[in-house]
C-alpha positions in Angstrom: 21.7 -15.2 93.0 18.5 -13.2 92.6 20.5 -10.1 91.9 22.4 -11.8 89.1 19.3 -13.0 87.5 17.7 -9.5 87.6 20.9 -8.2 86.0 20.8 -10.7 83.2 17.0 -10.0 82.5 17.7 -6.3 82.4 20.6 -6.8 80.0 18.5 -8.9 77.7 15.7 -6.3 77.7 18.2 -3.7 76.8 19.6 -5.7 74.0 16.0 -6.4 72.7 15.1 -2.6 72.9 18.4 -1.8 71.1 17.5 -4.3 68.4 14.1 -2.8 68.0 15.5 0.7 67.7 17.9 -0.5 65.0 15.1 -2.2 63.2 12.9 0.9 63.3 15.8 3.0 62.0 16.5 0.5 59.2 12.7 0.6 58.2 12.9 4.4 58.1 15.9 4.2 55.8 14.3 1.7 53.6 11.2 3.8 53.3 13.2 6.8 52.3 15.2 4.8 49.7 12.0 3.3 48.3 10.3 6.6 47.9 13.4 8.1 46.3 13.7 5.1 43.9 10.0 5.5 43.0 10.4 9.1 42.2 13.4 8.4 39.9 11.5 5.6 38.2 8.4 7.7 37.6 10.5 10.6 36.4 12.2 8.2 34.0 8.9 6.8 32.7 7.6 10.3 32.1 10.6 11.4 30.2 10.7 8.1 28.3 7.0 8.4 27.5 7.3 11.9 26.1 10.2 10.8 23.9 8.3 7.7 22.7 5.1 9.7 21.9 7.1 12.3 20.1 8.9 9.6 18.2 5.7 7.9 17.3 4.1 11.1 16.4 6.9 12.0 14.0 6.8 8.5 12.5 3.0 8.7 12.1 3.3 12.1 10.5 5.7 10.7 8.0 3.8 7.5 7.2 0.2 8.8 7.4 0.3 11.3 4.6 0.1 10.5 0.9 -0.2 12.5 -2.2 -3.7 13.6 -3.0 -3.4 12.0 -6.4 -3.0 8.6 -4.9 -5.6 8.9 -2.2 -8.2 6.7 -3.9 -5.8 3.8 -4.1 -6.0 1.4 -1.2 -2.3 0.7 -1.4 -3.1 -3.1 -1.2 -1.4 -5.7 -3.3 -1.8 -9.5 -3.3 -5.0 -11.6 -3.0 -7.0 -14.0 -0.9 -6.1 -17.6 -0.2 -8.9 -19.8 1.3 -8.2 -22.2 4.1 -10.0 -25.6 4.7 -12.3 -23.9 7.2 -13.4 -21.4 4.5 -11.6 -18.4 6.1 -9.9 -16.3 3.4 -6.6 -14.7 4.3 -5.1 -11.8 2.4 -1.7 -12.7 1.2 0.3 -9.6 0.3 0.4 -6.1 1.4 -2.3 -4.2 3.4 -1.4 -0.6 3.6 -2.2 1.5 6.7 -1.9 5.1 5.5 -4.5 7.6 6.7 -6.4 9.4 3.9 -9.3 11.8 3.9 -10.8 10.7 0.6 -12.8 7.8 -0.7 -10.7 4.6 -1.2 -11.2 2.0 -3.9 -10.6 -1.4 -2.2 -9.9 -4.6 -4.1 -12.2 -6.7 -1.8 -15.7 -6.2 -0.4 -16.1 -5.6 2.5 -12.5 -4.4 2.8 -10.1 -6.2 5.2 -7.4 -3.5 5.3 -5.8 -0.8 3.3 -5.5 2.9 3.5 -8.3 4.3 5.6 -9.8 7.4 7.3 -7.9 8.9 10.2 -11.1 8.4 12.4 -12.2 4.9 13.3 -15.8 3.7 13.3 -17.1 3.0 16.9 -16.7 -0.8 17.4 -17.6 -1.3 21.0 -20.5 -3.7 20.2 -22.0 -1.2 17.9 -24.9 -2.3 15.5 -25.5 0.1 12.7 -28.8 -0.2 10.8 -27.5 1.9 7.8 -24.5 1.3 5.6 -21.2 2.7 7.0 -18.2 4.1 5.2 -15.6 1.6 4.4 -12.7 4.0 5.2 -13.9 4.3 8.8 -14.7 0.6 9.3 -11.2 -0.4 8.0 -9.7 1.7 10.7 -11.8 -0.2 13.3 -10.4 -3.4 11.9 -6.9 -2.0 12.4 -7.8 -1.8 16.1 -8.7 -5.4 16.3 -12.4 -5.4 15.6 -14.6 -8.0 13.8 -17.0 -6.5 11.4 -20.3 -8.4 10.7 -22.0 -7.5 7.4 -25.2 -8.6 5.7 -27.2 -8.1 2.6 -31.0 -7.9 2.0 -30.9 -11.6 1.3 -29.9 -12.5 4.9 -32.7 -14.0 7.1 -34.0 -11.6 9.7 -33.5 -14.2 12.4 -29.8 -14.5 11.5 -29.4 -10.7 11.4 -31.1 -10.4 14.8 -29.0 -13.2 16.4 -25.8 -11.8 15.1 -26.7 -8.3 16.2 -27.3 -9.7 19.7 -23.8 -11.3 19.7 -22.2 -8.1 18.5 -23.9 -6.0 21.2 -22.4 -8.0 23.9 -18.9 -8.2 22.3 -16.5 -5.3 22.7 -14.3 -4.8 19.6 -17.1 -5.8 17.2 -19.5 -3.9 15.0 -22.2 -4.8 12.4 -23.8 -3.0 9.4 -25.7 -3.8 6.2 -23.5 -4.1 3.1 -25.0 -4.9 -0.3 -21.8 -5.1 -2.3 -20.7 -8.5 -1.1 -20.8 -12.0 -2.4 -22.7 -13.8 0.4 -25.6 -12.7 2.6 -23.5 -13.0 5.8 -19.8 -12.1 6.0 -17.4 -11.7 9.0 -14.3 -9.6 8.5 -11.2 -8.8 10.5 -7.9 -7.2 9.5 -6.6 -9.4 6.7 -9.2 -12.1 7.2 -12.8 -12.8 6.1 -15.3 -15.7 6.0 -18.9 -16.1 4.7 -21.2 -18.0 7.1 -24.3 -19.9 6.3 -26.3 -18.6 9.4 -25.9 -17.2 12.9 -25.6 -20.7 14.2 -22.7 -21.6 11.9 -19.9 -22.8 14.1 -17.5 -20.6 12.2 -19.2 -17.5 13.8 -18.0 -18.2 17.4 -14.6 -19.5 16.1 -14.1 -16.3 14.0 -14.9 -14.1 17.0 -12.7 -16.1 19.3 -9.8 -16.0 16.9 -9.9 -12.4 15.5 -11.4 -10.1 18.1 -8.2 -8.4 19.3 -6.4 -11.4 17.7 -2.8 -11.8 16.6 -3.6 -10.1 13.3 -4.4 -6.8 15.0 -2.0 -4.1 13.8 -2.9 -1.8 16.8 -4.0 -4.0 19.7 -5.7 -2.2 22.6 -6.4 0.9 20.5 -9.8 2.5 21.3 -13.1 1.3 19.8 -15.0 4.3 21.2 -14.7 8.0 20.5 -14.7 7.5 16.7 -16.8 9.6 14.3 -17.9 8.4 10.9 -16.8 10.9 8.3 
């Protein structure tokens, strides 16, 4: 009786050990297959990435060059429509060609159009001197909100807005005398004049348009730019 029980126990242990060996072998095969699959996927991504970059580069080279005779033209057409909340939205075309000359925009500050190939840093940057429209428009293309003010703006409002910009990635601020109101917020295709830094539209505009749905190039850098 005891001998039979021992034999049964030994057989069970043998089966368990055999199952463990099979499981270990299966795990080794799975690891090899996983590694091989990962290598194939990575290789495919690299090749696809190169093709995509080359394709986009070719497309960019075709679209980002215009004749020197037309460089001062913003390429924009259409006009603003104003919503009930006071936000003006550009209805029409906003061109996105890169140019290296000054551009004549149909709105001030501009909310889009042909612009300099180099964007203006917009990682919460506060400029105390006027900036160039062409570089700022490129920042708007990257999804930034641009706060501008004239000499008629209250210092307290300017200081409060500057503090907000400094803690908000994808935003920038600069003085801008050639505008219709003391305080204006602009994004790609959108613009609003606010009464003060405490105007509810300030927070609403930032929440809606910082990297908002209007952004032509979401996620593009807001650092590493140079004003030219």
